[in-house]
BAFIBA-485278 format. One record per residue: residue number from 1; residue in three letters; chain; z, x, y of N, C-alpha, C, O, CB in turn. Coordinates in steps of 0.1 Angstrom, whole numbers, plus 5000, padded with zeros to 4 digits. Atoms other than C-alpha are relative to their C-alpha. Glycine has a CB too. Layout:
// BAFIBA-485278
+-----+-----+----+------+------+------+-------+-------+-------+------+------+------+------+------+------+-------+-------+-------+
!   i !  aa ! ch ! n_pz ! n_px ! n_py ! ca_pz ! ca_px ! ca_py ! c_pz ! c_px ! c_py ! o_pz ! o_px ! o_py ! cb_pz ! cb_px ! cb_py !
+-----+-----+----+------+------+------+-------+-------+-------+------+------+------+------+------+------+-------+-------+-------+
! NUM ! Ala !  A !    Z !    X !    Y !     Z !     X !     Y !    Z !    X !    Y !    Z !    X !    Y !     Z !     X !     Y !
...
+-----+-----+----+------+------+------+-------+-------+-------+------+------+------+------+------+------+-------+-------+-------+
//
This chain:
// BAFIBA-485278
+-----+-----+----+------+------+------+-------+-------+-------+------+------+------+------+------+------+-------+-------+-------+
!   i !  aa ! ch ! n_pz ! n_px ! n_py ! ca_pz ! ca_px ! ca_py ! c_pz ! c_px ! c_py ! o_pz ! o_px ! o_py ! cb_pz ! cb_px ! cb_py !
+-----+-----+----+------+------+------+-------+-------+-------+------+------+------+------+------+------+-------+-------+-------+
!   1 ! Met !  A ! 4992 ! 4997 ! 5014 !  8687 !  7168 !  2412 ! 4996 ! 4990 ! 4990 ! 4997 ! 4978 ! 4992 !  5016 !  4999 !  5001 !
!   2 ! Asp !  A ! 5003 ! 5009 ! 5012 !  8675 !  7154 !  2379 ! 5011 ! 4996 ! 4991 ! 5021 ! 5003 ! 4992 !  4990 !  5005 !  4992 !
!   3 ! Ala !  A ! 4989 ! 5004 ! 5010 !  8695 !  7137 !  2352 ! 5006 ! 5012 ! 4993 ! 5019 ! 5012 ! 4992 !  4994 !  4990 !  4989 !
!   4 ! Ser !  A ! 4993 ! 4990 ! 5006 !  8701 !  7169 !  2333 ! 5008 ! 5008 ! 5007 ! 5019 ! 5012 ! 5003 !  4992 !  5007 !  4994 !
!   5 ! Gln !  A ! 4991 ! 4992 ! 4990 !  8713 !  7189 !  2363 ! 5013 ! 4992 ! 5003 ! 5024 ! 4998 ! 5004 !  4992 !  5004 !  5014 !
!   6 ! Leu !  A ! 4987 ! 5007 ! 4998 !  8737 !  7161 !  2371 ! 5009 ! 5000 ! 4989 ! 5021 ! 5002 ! 4991 !  4997 !  4987 !  5003 !
!   7 ! Phe !  A ! 4993 ! 5000 ! 5010 !  8748 !  7159 !  2337 ! 5009 ! 5014 ! 4997 ! 5021 ! 5013 ! 4995 !  4992 !  4998 !  4990 !
!   8 ! Val !  A ! 4993 ! 4988 ! 5001 !  8756 !  7197 !  2334 ! 5011 ! 5002 ! 5012 ! 5022 ! 5008 ! 5010 !  4990 !  5012 !  4999 !
!   9 ! Thr !  A ! 4992 ! 4998 ! 4991 !  8772 !  7197 !  2368 ! 5014 ! 4992 ! 4999 ! 5025 ! 4997 ! 5002 !  4994 !  4997 !  5011 !
!  10 ! Ile !  A ! 4988 ! 5008 ! 5002 !  8797 !  7167 !  2360 ! 5007 ! 5006 ! 4987 ! 5019 ! 5008 ! 4988 !  4996 !  4984 !  4997 !
!  11 ! Ser !  A ! 4994 ! 4993 ! 5011 !  8803 !  7184 !  2326 ! 5009 ! 5012 ! 5004 ! 5021 ! 5013 ! 5000 !  4989 !  5005 !  4991 !
!  12 ! Gly !  A ! 4991 ! 4988 ! 4996 !  8814 !  7216 !  2342 ! 5011 ! 4997 ! 5008 ! 5022 ! 5003 ! 5006 !  4992 !  5010 !  5008 !
!  13 ! Ala !  A ! 4987 ! 5004 ! 4991 !  8837 !  7199 !  2367 ! 5010 ! 4995 ! 4991 ! 5021 ! 4998 ! 4992 !  4997 !  4989 !  5011 !
!  14 ! Cys !  A ! 4990 ! 5005 ! 5009 !  8853 !  7180 !  2339 ! 5007 ! 5011 ! 4991 ! 5019 ! 5011 ! 4988 !  4993 !  4989 !  4990 !
!  15 ! Ala !  A ! 4994 ! 4988 ! 5008 !  8858 !  7213 !  2319 ! 5010 ! 5008 ! 5008 ! 5019 ! 5013 ! 5002 !  4989 !  5009 !  4995 !
!  16 ! Val !  A ! 4991 ! 4993 ! 4992 !  8874 !  7229 !  2349 ! 5012 ! 4993 ! 5002 ! 5023 ! 4999 ! 5001 !  4995 !  5004 !  5012 !
!  17 ! Ile !  A ! 4987 ! 5009 ! 4999 !  8898 !  7200 !  2354 ! 5008 ! 5001 ! 4987 ! 5020 ! 5002 ! 4987 !  4995 !  4984 !  5003 !
!  18 ! Leu !  A ! 4994 ! 5000 ! 5012 !  8906 !  7200 !  2318 ! 5009 ! 5015 ! 4997 ! 5021 ! 5015 ! 4992 !  4988 !  4998 !  4990 !
!  19 ! Ile !  A ! 4993 ! 4986 ! 5003 !  8914 !  7238 !  2317 ! 5012 ! 5001 ! 5011 ! 5022 ! 5007 ! 5007 !  4990 !  5013 !  5002 !
!  20 ! Ile !  A ! 4989 ! 5000 ! 4991 !  8935 !  7235 !  2349 ! 5013 ! 4992 ! 4996 ! 5025 ! 4996 ! 4997 !  4995 !  4995 !  5014 !
!  21 ! Trp !  A ! 4990 ! 5009 ! 5005 !  8955 !  7207 !  2334 ! 5007 ! 5006 ! 4988 ! 5019 ! 5006 ! 4988 !  4995 !  4987 !  4996 !
!  22 ! Phe !  A ! 4993 ! 4994 ! 5012 !  8961 !  7225 !  2301 ! 5008 ! 5011 ! 5003 ! 5018 ! 5013 ! 4997 !  4991 !  5004 !  4990 !
!  23 ! Phe !  A ! 4991 ! 4989 ! 4998 !  8973 !  7257 !  2315 ! 5011 ! 5000 ! 5010 ! 5021 ! 5007 ! 5009 !  4992 !  5011 !  5003 !
!  24 ! Phe !  A ! 4991 ! 5001 ! 4989 !  8991 !  7247 !  2346 ! 5008 ! 4988 ! 5002 ! 5019 ! 4989 ! 5008 !  4993 !  5001 !  5011 !
!  25 ! Met !  A ! 4995 ! 5013 ! 4996 !  9000 !  7211 !  2346 ! 5006 ! 4993 ! 4987 ! 5015 ! 4984 ! 4989 !  4989 !  4990 !  5008 !
!  26 ! Ser !  A ! 4994 ! 5006 ! 5011 !  9008 !  7201 !  2310 ! 5014 ! 5003 ! 4998 ! 5019 ! 5014 ! 5001 !  4992 !  5003 !  4988 !
!  27 ! Glu !  A ! 4986 ! 4999 ! 5002 !  9044 !  7194 !  2301 ! 5002 ! 5010 ! 4987 ! 4995 ! 5009 ! 4977 !  5007 !  4984 !  4997 !
!  28 ! Arg !  A ! 4995 ! 4991 ! 5011 !  9060 !  7222 !  2279 ! 5013 ! 4994 ! 4995 ! 5021 ! 4989 ! 5003 !  5001 !  5015 !  5004 !
!  29 ! Thr !  A ! 4987 ! 5006 ! 5005 !  9087 !  7213 !  2256 ! 5008 ! 5013 ! 4998 ! 5002 ! 5023 ! 4994 !  4999 !  4991 !  4986 !
!  30 ! Ser !  A ! 4991 ! 4989 ! 5003 !  9118 !  7237 !  2255 ! 5006 ! 4998 ! 4988 ! 5008 ! 4987 ! 4984 !  5010 !  5002 !  5011 !
!  31 ! Val !  A ! 4992 ! 5001 ! 5013 !  9135 !  7246 !  2223 ! 5013 ! 5009 ! 5002 ! 5012 ! 5020 ! 5008 !  4992 !  5007 !  4986 !
!  32 ! His !  A ! 4987 ! 4993 ! 4998 !  9172 !  7257 !  2223 ! 5001 ! 5009 ! 4987 ! 5000 ! 5005 ! 4975 !  5012 !  4989 !  5002 !
!  33 ! Ala !  A ! 4998 ! 4991 ! 5011 !  9178 !  7287 !  2202 ! 5012 ! 4997 ! 4992 ! 5022 ! 4993 ! 4997 !  5002 !  5015 !  5005 !
!  34 ! Ala !  A ! 4988 ! 5004 ! 5008 !  9201 !  7281 !  2173 ! 5011 ! 5011 ! 4999 ! 5008 ! 5023 ! 5000 !  4995 !  4997 !  4985 !
!  35 ! Val !  A ! 4989 ! 4990 ! 5000 !  9235 !  7298 !  2172 ! 5004 ! 5002 ! 4985 ! 5009 ! 4993 ! 4978 !  5012 !  4995 !  5009 !
!  36 ! Ala !  A ! 4996 ! 4996 ! 5015 !  9241 !  7317 !  2138 ! 5016 ! 5001 ! 5001 ! 5023 ! 4999 ! 5011 !  4994 !  5017 !  4996 !
!  37 ! Ala !  A ! 4985 ! 4999 ! 5003 !  9277 !  7321 !  2124 ! 5005 ! 5013 ! 5007 ! 5016 ! 5014 ! 5012 !  5003 !  5001 !  4983 !
!  38 ! Ser !  A ! 4995 ! 4988 ! 4993 !  9277 !  7355 !  2139 ! 5000 ! 4999 ! 5015 ! 5005 ! 5008 ! 5021 !  4992 !  5011 !  4996 !
!  39 ! Gly !  A ! 4999 ! 5001 ! 4985 !  9273 !  7341 !  2174 ! 4986 ! 5004 ! 5006 ! 4984 ! 5004 ! 5018 !  5012 !  5008 !  5006 !
!  40 ! Val !  A ! 5014 ! 4996 ! 4993 !  9237 !  7353 !  2179 ! 4990 ! 4989 ! 5000 ! 4987 ! 4982 ! 4991 !  4994 !  5012 !  4992 !
!  41 ! Gln !  A ! 5011 ! 5012 ! 4998 !  9212 !  7329 !  2194 ! 4988 ! 5003 ! 4994 ! 4983 ! 5013 ! 4999 !  4998 !  4997 !  5014 !
!  42 ! Glu !  A ! 5012 ! 4995 ! 5007 !  9181 !  7332 !  2172 ! 4989 ! 4989 ! 5000 ! 4992 ! 4977 ! 4998 !  5003 !  5005 !  4985 !
!  43 ! Ile !  A ! 5013 ! 5009 ! 5003 !  9146 !  7316 !  2171 ! 4989 ! 5008 ! 4996 ! 4988 ! 5019 ! 4999 !  4995 !  4992 !  5011 !
!  44 ! Asn !  A ! 5013 ! 4994 ! 5005 !  9113 !  7323 !  2154 ! 4991 ! 4995 ! 5009 ! 4991 ! 4984 ! 5013 !  4997 !  4997 !  4985 !
!  45 ! Ile !  A ! 5011 ! 5003 ! 4991 !  9083 !  7325 !  2176 ! 4987 ! 5004 ! 4993 ! 4987 ! 5015 ! 4988 !  5001 !  5009 !  5014 !
!  46 ! Thr !  A ! 5013 ! 4996 ! 5006 !  9048 !  7325 !  2162 ! 4990 ! 5004 ! 5010 ! 4989 ! 4997 ! 5021 !  4993 !  4988 !  4991 !
!  47 ! Val !  A ! 5009 ! 4995 ! 4990 !  9022 !  7346 !  2180 ! 4987 ! 4998 ! 4994 ! 4983 ! 5005 ! 4984 !  5002 !  5014 !  5004 !
!  48 ! Lys !  A ! 5014 ! 5003 ! 5004 !  8987 !  7332 !  2175 ! 4993 ! 4993 ! 5010 ! 4992 ! 4981 ! 5011 !  4999 !  4993 !  4987 !
!  49 ! Gly !  A ! 5008 ! 5005 ! 4989 !  8965 !  7328 !  2205 ! 5010 ! 4996 ! 5011 ! 5006 ! 4990 ! 5021 !  4991 !  4987 !  4995 !
!  50 ! Gly !  A ! 4990 ! 5003 ! 4991 !  8998 !  7323 !  2224 ! 5013 ! 5000 ! 4993 ! 5014 ! 5003 ! 4981 !  4998 !  4987 !  5006 !
!  51 ! Tyr !  A ! 4987 ! 4999 ! 5006 !  9036 !  7319 !  2217 ! 5003 ! 4987 ! 4998 ! 5002 ! 4978 ! 5007 !  5010 !  5007 !  5008 !
!  52 ! Ser !  A ! 4995 ! 5013 ! 5006 !  9049 !  7290 !  2198 ! 5014 ! 5000 ! 4994 ! 5015 ! 5004 ! 4982 !  4991 !  4995 !  4990 !
!  53 ! Pro !  A ! 5000 ! 5008 ! 4988 !  9073 !  7278 !  2210 ! 5000 ! 5010 ! 5013 ! 5004 ! 5021 ! 5012 !  5014 !  4990 !  5001 !
!  54 ! Asp !  A ! 5003 ! 4992 ! 4990 !  9065 !  7291 !  2244 ! 5012 ! 5000 ! 5011 ! 5013 ! 5008 ! 5020 !  4987 !  4996 !  5006 !
!  55 ! Thr !  A ! 4988 ! 4999 ! 4991 !  9098 !  7280 !  2262 ! 5012 ! 4998 ! 4992 ! 5015 ! 4988 ! 4985 !  4998 !  4989 !  5011 !
!  56 ! Ile !  A ! 4987 ! 4999 ! 5008 !  9131 !  7290 !  2249 ! 5011 ! 4999 ! 5009 ! 5010 ! 5004 ! 5020 !  5002 !  5014 !  4992 !
!  57 ! Val !  A ! 4988 ! 5002 ! 4991 !  9165 !  7280 !  2262 ! 5011 ! 5007 ! 4991 ! 5013 ! 5005 ! 4979 !  5004 !  4984 !  5003 !
!  58 ! Val !  A ! 4989 ! 4992 ! 5005 !  9195 !  7304 !  2255 ! 5011 ! 5000 ! 5010 ! 5009 ! 4996 ! 5022 !  4995 !  5016 !  4997 !
!  59 ! Gln !  A ! 4988 ! 4999 ! 4991 !  9230 !  7309 !  2270 ! 5003 ! 5014 ! 5004 ! 5001 ! 5024 ! 4996 !  5011 !  4994 !  4993 !
!  60 ! Lys !  A ! 4998 ! 4986 ! 4994 !  9240 !  7338 !  2292 ! 5012 ! 5006 ! 4994 ! 5022 ! 4999 ! 4991 !  5001 !  4999 !  5016 !
!  61 ! Gly !  A ! 4989 ! 4993 ! 5005 !  9262 !  7364 !  2279 ! 5002 ! 5001 ! 4984 ! 5011 ! 5008 ! 4979 !  5010 !  4995 !  5006 !
!  62 ! Arg !  A ! 4999 ! 5001 ! 5014 !  9257 !  7356 !  2242 ! 4986 ! 5007 ! 4995 ! 4975 ! 5004 ! 4999 !  5001 !  4982 !  4994 !
!  63 ! Pro !  A ! 5013 ! 4994 ! 5007 !  9233 !  7379 !  2220 ! 4989 ! 4991 ! 4997 ! 4990 ! 4980 ! 4992 !  5004 !  5007 !  4988 !
!  64 ! Val !  A ! 5012 ! 5009 ! 5005 !  9198 !  7367 !  2214 ! 4992 ! 5009 ! 4992 ! 4991 ! 5021 ! 4996 !  4991 !  4991 !  5011 !
!  65 ! Arg !  A ! 5010 ! 4995 ! 5008 !  9174 !  7375 !  2187 ! 4988 ! 4992 ! 4999 ! 4989 ! 4981 ! 4993 !  5005 !  5003 !  4987 !
!  66 ! Leu !  A ! 5013 ! 5007 ! 5000 !  9138 !  7364 !  2191 ! 4992 ! 5008 ! 4989 ! 4990 ! 5020 ! 4990 !  4993 !  5000 !  5016 !
!  67 ! Asn !  A ! 5008 ! 4994 ! 5011 !  9118 !  7369 !  2159 ! 4985 ! 4995 ! 5003 ! 4981 ! 4984 ! 5002 !  5005 !  4995 !  4985 !
!  68 ! Phe !  A ! 5015 ! 5001 ! 4996 !  9081 !  7374 !  2170 ! 4993 ! 5002 ! 4987 ! 4992 ! 5013 ! 4982 !  4996 !  5011 !  5012 !
!  69 ! Asp !  A ! 5009 ! 4999 ! 5014 !  9059 !  7366 !  2137 ! 4985 ! 4999 ! 5006 ! 4980 ! 4988 ! 5009 !  5004 !  4988 !  4988 !
!  70 ! Arg !  A ! 5013 ! 4999 ! 4996 !  9025 !  7378 !  2148 ! 4990 ! 4997 ! 4989 ! 4989 ! 5005 ! 4980 !  4998 !  5012 !  5006 !
!  71 ! Glu !  A ! 5008 ! 5004 ! 5010 !  8999 !  7361 !  2127 ! 4984 ! 5002 ! 5004 ! 4975 ! 4994 ! 5001 !  5003 !  4985 !  4997 !
!  72 ! Glu !  A ! 5014 ! 4996 ! 4997 !  8967 !  7377 !  2142 ! 4998 ! 5015 ! 5003 ! 5008 ! 5023 ! 5005 !  4996 !  4992 !  5011 !
!  73 ! Thr !  A ! 5002 ! 4986 ! 4996 !  8951 !  7410 !  2151 ! 4994 ! 5002 ! 5014 ! 4990 ! 5013 ! 5017 !  4991 !  5006 !  4990 !
!  74 ! Ala !  A ! 5003 ! 4999 ! 4987 !  8941 !  7403 !  2186 ! 5005 ! 5011 ! 5007 ! 5018 ! 5012 ! 5007 !  5003 !  4988 !  5007 !
!  75 ! Ser !  A ! 4992 ! 4988 ! 4992 !  8947 !  7434 !  2208 ! 5008 ! 4994 ! 5011 ! 5017 ! 5001 ! 5015 !  4990 !  5011 !  5006 !
!  76 ! Cys !  A ! 4993 ! 5004 ! 4988 !  8961 !  7412 !  2236 ! 5014 ! 4997 ! 4996 ! 5023 ! 4998 ! 5004 !  4993 !  4988 !  5006 !
!  77 ! Ser !  A ! 4987 ! 5004 ! 5005 !  8991 !  7400 !  2215 ! 5008 ! 5012 ! 4993 ! 5017 ! 5010 ! 4985 !  4998 !  4989 !  4990 !
!  78 ! Asp !  A ! 4995 ! 4989 ! 5009 !  9000 !  7435 !  2201 ! 5014 ! 5006 ! 5007 ! 5020 ! 5016 ! 5002 !  4986 !  5012 !  4999 !
!  79 ! Thr !  A ! 4988 ! 4997 ! 4994 !  9031 !  7438 !  2226 ! 5005 ! 4988 ! 5007 ! 4998 ! 4980 ! 5012 !  4998 !  5011 !  5010 !
!  80 ! Val !  A ! 4993 ! 5010 ! 4992 !  9056 !  7415 !  2241 ! 5009 ! 5007 ! 5011 ! 5016 ! 5017 ! 5009 !  5009 !  4992 !  4990 !
!  81 ! Val !  A ! 4993 ! 4993 ! 4987 !  9070 !  7423 !  2277 ! 5010 ! 4990 ! 5005 ! 5005 ! 4978 ! 5008 !  4989 !  5006 !  5013 !
!  82 ! Phe !  A ! 4990 ! 5007 ! 4992 !  9103 !  7409 !  2291 ! 5003 ! 5009 ! 5012 ! 5013 ! 5017 ! 5012 !  5013 !  4996 !  4991 !
!  83 ! Gly !  A ! 4999 ! 4991 ! 4988 !  9099 !  7425 !  2326 ! 5013 ! 5000 ! 5005 ! 5018 ! 5011 ! 5009 !  4989 !  4997 !  5010 !
!  84 ! Asp !  A ! 4988 ! 5001 ! 4994 !  9131 !  7411 !  2339 ! 5011 ! 5006 ! 4993 ! 5022 ! 5008 ! 4999 !  5003 !  4988 !  5003 !
!  85 ! Phe !  A ! 4989 ! 4994 ! 5009 !  9151 !  7427 !  2310 ! 4996 ! 5015 ! 4996 ! 5004 ! 5021 ! 4989 !  5002 !  4992 !  4987 !
!  86 ! Gly !  A ! 5005 ! 4986 ! 5002 !  9132 !  7460 !  2309 ! 4997 ! 5001 ! 4985 ! 5000 ! 5012 ! 4979 !  5013 !  5012 !  5004 !
!  87 ! Ile !  A ! 5004 ! 4998 ! 5014 !  9119 !  7453 !  2274 ! 4986 ! 4998 ! 4998 ! 4979 ! 4989 ! 5003 !  5008 !  4990 !  4990 !
!  88 ! Ala !  A ! 5015 ! 5000 ! 5005 !  9085 !  7461 !  2259 ! 5000 ! 5003 ! 4986 ! 5005 ! 5014 ! 4983 !  4990 !  5010 !  5008 !
!  89 ! Arg !  A ! 5000 ! 4998 ! 5013 !  9081 !  7458 !  2222 ! 4987 ! 4998 ! 4992 ! 4981 ! 4987 ! 4993 !  5011 !  4991 !  4994 !
!  90 ! Pro !  A ! 5012 ! 5001 ! 5007 !  9051 !  7464 !  2199 ! 5001 ! 4989 ! 4990 ! 5013 ! 4987 ! 4985 !  4996 !  5012 !  4994 !
!  91 ! Leu !  A ! 5000 ! 5011 ! 5010 !  9043 !  7435 !  2175 ! 4990 ! 5003 ! 4990 ! 4978 ! 4999 ! 4992 !  4998 !  4984 !  5006 !
!  92 ! Pro !  A ! 5010 ! 4997 ! 5011 !  9025 !  7448 !  2144 ! 4994 ! 4987 ! 4994 ! 5002 ! 4978 ! 4991 !  5006 !  5009 !  4988 !
!  93 ! Ala !  A ! 5007 ! 5013 ! 5005 !  8999 !  7422 !  2130 ! 5006 ! 4997 ! 4987 ! 5010 ! 5005 ! 4979 !  4983 !  5003 !  4997 !
!  94 ! Phe !  A ! 4996 ! 5007 ! 5013 !  9011 !  7399 !  2102 ! 5015 ! 5005 ! 4996 ! 5018 ! 5006 ! 4985 !  4990 !  5004 !  4988 !
!  95 ! Lys !  A ! 4987 ! 4995 ! 5003 !  9047 !  7412 !  2105 ! 5010 ! 4992 ! 5010 ! 5005 ! 4987 ! 5020 !  5001 !  5017 !  5003 !
!  96 ! Thr !  A ! 4989 ! 5006 ! 4992 !  9080 !  7396 !  2120 ! 5008 ! 5012 ! 5008 ! 5013 ! 5021 ! 5001 !  5010 !  4990 !  4991 !
!  97 ! Thr !  A ! 4994 ! 4990 ! 4992 !  9094 !  7417 !  2148 ! 5012 ! 4996 ! 5008 ! 5009 ! 4989 ! 5017 !  4990 !  5006 !  5008 !
!  98 ! Pro !  A ! 4989 ! 5007 ! 4991 !  9130 !  7409 !  2162 ! 5000 ! 5007 ! 5013 ! 4998 ! 5019 ! 5013 !  5014 !  5002 !  4993 !
!  99 ! Val !  A ! 4997 ! 4994 ! 4987 !  9136 !  7415 !  2199 ! 5015 ! 4995 ! 5002 ! 5017 ! 4982 ! 5003 !  4989 !  4997 !  5012 !
! 100 ! Glu !  A ! 4985 ! 5002 ! 4998 !  9174 !  7417 !  2205 ! 5005 ! 5004 ! 5013 ! 5003 ! 5016 ! 5017 !  5007 !  5006 !  4989 !
! 101 ! Phe !  A ! 4993 ! 4996 ! 4986 !  9193 !  7417 !  2239 ! 5009 ! 4989 ! 5003 ! 5008 ! 4978 ! 4998 !  4990 !  5002 !  5013 !
! 102 ! Thr !  A ! 4991 ! 5010 ! 4994 !  9220 !  7399 !  2258 ! 4997 ! 4997 ! 5015 ! 4998 ! 5005 ! 5024 !  5013 !  5004 !  4999 !
! 103 ! Pro !  A ! 5004 ! 5003 ! 4987 !  9209 !  7380 !  2288 ! 5012 ! 4998 ! 5010 ! 5021 ! 4989 ! 5008 !  4991 !  4987 !  5000 !
! 104 ! Asn !  A ! 4989 ! 4999 ! 4992 !  9233 !  7388 !  2316 ! 4999 ! 4992 ! 5015 ! 5007 ! 4993 ! 5023 !  5003 !  5014 !  5002 !
! 105 ! Lys !  A ! 5002 ! 5009 ! 4988 !  9219 !  7364 !  2343 ! 4992 ! 4987 ! 4999 ! 4982 ! 4987 ! 4992 !  4994 !  5008 !  5010 !
! 106 ! Ile !  A ! 5007 ! 5014 ! 5002 !  9208 !  7327 !  2345 ! 4987 ! 5000 ! 5008 ! 4985 ! 5008 ! 5018 !  5010 !  4988 !  5005 !
! 107 ! Gly !  A ! 5013 ! 5002 ! 4992 !  9174 !  7316 !  2356 ! 4990 ! 4999 ! 4989 ! 4992 ! 4999 ! 4977 !  4997 !  5013 !  5011 !
! 108 ! Glu !  A ! 5011 ! 5001 ! 5007 !  9140 !  7313 !  2343 ! 4992 ! 5013 ! 4999 ! 4989 ! 5018 ! 5010 !  4991 !  4989 !  5004 !
! 109 ! Phe !  A ! 5007 ! 4987 ! 5000 !  9123 !  7345 !  2331 ! 4987 ! 4999 ! 4991 ! 4988 ! 4992 ! 4981 !  5010 !  5012 !  4995 !
! 110 ! Thr !  A ! 5012 ! 5000 ! 5007 !  9087 !  7350 !  2319 ! 4998 ! 5012 ! 4991 ! 5003 ! 5023 ! 4994 !  4989 !  4999 !  5009 !
! 111 ! Phe !  A ! 5004 ! 4991 ! 5011 !  9076 !  7369 !  2288 ! 4986 ! 4998 ! 4999 ! 4981 ! 4987 ! 5001 !  5007 !  4999 !  4987 !
! 112 ! Thr !  A ! 5014 ! 5001 ! 5001 !  9040 !  7380 !  2283 ! 4996 ! 5010 ! 4991 ! 5004 ! 5018 ! 4986 !  4994 !  5001 !  5013 !
! 113 ! Cys !  A ! 5006 ! 4990 ! 5010 !  9017 !  7401 !  2261 ! 4998 ! 5012 ! 5010 ! 5001 ! 5011 ! 5022 !  4986 !  4995 !  4992 !
! 114 ! Gly !  A ! 5003 ! 4987 ! 4994 !  9007 !  7436 !  2273 ! 4990 ! 4998 ! 5010 ! 4991 ! 5005 ! 5021 !  4996 !  5010 !  4989 !
! 115 ! Met !  A ! 5011 ! 5002 ! 4991 !  8977 !  7423 !  2291 ! 5005 ! 4989 ! 5010 ! 4997 ! 4986 ! 5019 !  4987 !  4995 !  4992 !
! 116 ! Asn !  A ! 4995 ! 5010 ! 4992 !  8997 !  7396 !  2309 ! 4991 ! 4987 ! 5000 ! 4989 ! 4980 ! 5010 !  5001 !  5006 !  5015 !
! 117 ! Met !  A ! 5009 ! 5011 ! 5002 !  8974 !  7369 !  2295 ! 5007 ! 4989 ! 4993 ! 5006 ! 4977 ! 4996 !  4988 !  5004 !  4993 !
! 118 ! Leu !  A ! 4991 ! 5010 ! 5008 !  8998 !  7352 !  2269 ! 5013 ! 5000 ! 5008 ! 5018 ! 5010 ! 5013 !  5002 !  5004 !  4984 !
! 119 ! Arg !  A ! 4987 ! 5000 ! 4991 !  9029 !  7338 !  2287 ! 5009 ! 4990 ! 4993 ! 5004 ! 4981 ! 4986 !  4997 !  4995 !  5016 !
! 120 ! Gly !  A ! 4990 ! 5009 ! 5005 !  9061 !  7322 !  2276 ! 5012 ! 5001 ! 5010 ! 5013 ! 5010 ! 5018 !  5005 !  5005 !  4985 !
! 121 ! Lys !  A ! 4990 ! 5000 ! 4990 !  9093 !  7313 !  2294 ! 5014 ! 5000 ! 4993 ! 5017 ! 4992 ! 4983 !  4998 !  4988 !  5010 !
! 122 ! Leu !  A ! 4987 ! 5000 ! 5007 !  9129 !  7322 !  2285 ! 5010 ! 4995 ! 5012 ! 5012 ! 5001 ! 5022 !  5004 !  5015 !  4994 !
! 123 ! Ile !  A ! 4990 ! 5007 ! 4991 !  9155 !  7299 !  2303 ! 5015 ! 5004 ! 4995 ! 5019 ! 5000 ! 4984 !  4997 !  4983 !  4999 !
! 124 ! Val !  A ! 4985 ! 4995 ! 5001 !  9191 !  7314 !  2305 ! 5008 ! 4990 ! 5008 ! 5008 ! 4989 ! 5020 !  5001 !  5015 !  5007 !
! 125 ! Glu !  A ! 4988 ! 5010 ! 4993 !  9219 !  7288 !  2311 ! 5014 ! 5006 ! 4999 ! 5016 ! 5015 ! 4991 !  5000 !  4985 !  4993 !
! 126 ! Glu !  A ! 4987 ! 4996 ! 5002 !  9255 !  7291 !  2316 ! 5003 ! 4993 ! 4987 ! 4998 ! 4983 ! 4983 !  5010 !  4995 !  5012 !
! 127 ! Pro !  A ! 4994 ! 5008 ! 5012 !  9274 !  7284 !  2283 ! 5006 ! 4987 ! 5003 ! 5014 ! 4984 ! 5011 !  5011 !  5008 !  4994 !
! 128 ! Gly !  A ! 4995 ! 5015 ! 5000 !  9279 !  7246 !  2277 ! 4990 ! 4993 ! 5009 ! 4990 ! 4981 ! 5010 !  5017 !  4999 !  5006 !
! 129 ! Glu !  A ! 5010 ! 5009 ! 4991 !  9251 !  7238 !  2302 ! 4987 ! 4995 ! 4991 ! 4982 ! 5003 ! 4983 !  4995 !  5009 !  5015 !
! 130 ! Ser !  A ! 5012 ! 5004 ! 5006 !  9221 !  7219 !  2290 ! 4991 ! 4991 ! 5008 ! 4995 ! 4981 ! 5013 !  5002 !  4994 !  4988 !
! 131 ! Thr !  A ! 5009 ! 5008 ! 4991 !  9190 !  7207 !  2308 ! 4992 ! 4989 ! 4994 ! 4984 ! 4983 ! 5001 !  4990 !  5008 !  5007 !
! 132 ! Glu !  A ! 5007 ! 5012 ! 5007 !  9178 !  7181 !  2282 ! 5007 ! 4988 ! 5004 ! 5003 ! 4977 ! 4999 !  5001 !  5002 !  4985 !
+-----+-----+----+------+------+------+-------+-------+-------+------+------+------+------+------+------+-------+-------+-------+
//
């Protein structure tokens, strides 16, 4: 094996390690939804190559409004799916789409794009509980 082959092999291995770390091991910051005067838990989520923020904390039994602001035209992000809640909503490009529901069970629930490539997490806690 000559120097260029060794360089390519080491570079490839480093790239694989970086990708694994970024997608599976990096620390994600959770954001608590703000409670409006009406009692609705609300947060804005930017959709552009992923969800930002991608981990949202809400309280069980209180209405939730997640405002998805889709800032792209990529076909992967044209739908958001909350499988555990039976919700699938189209997200038109360059528009904000509210997704409203009331979570009735505690736990961690994944939301995805229609192709299951983009992922986020909804953490539902008992009222008054906080994991921070």
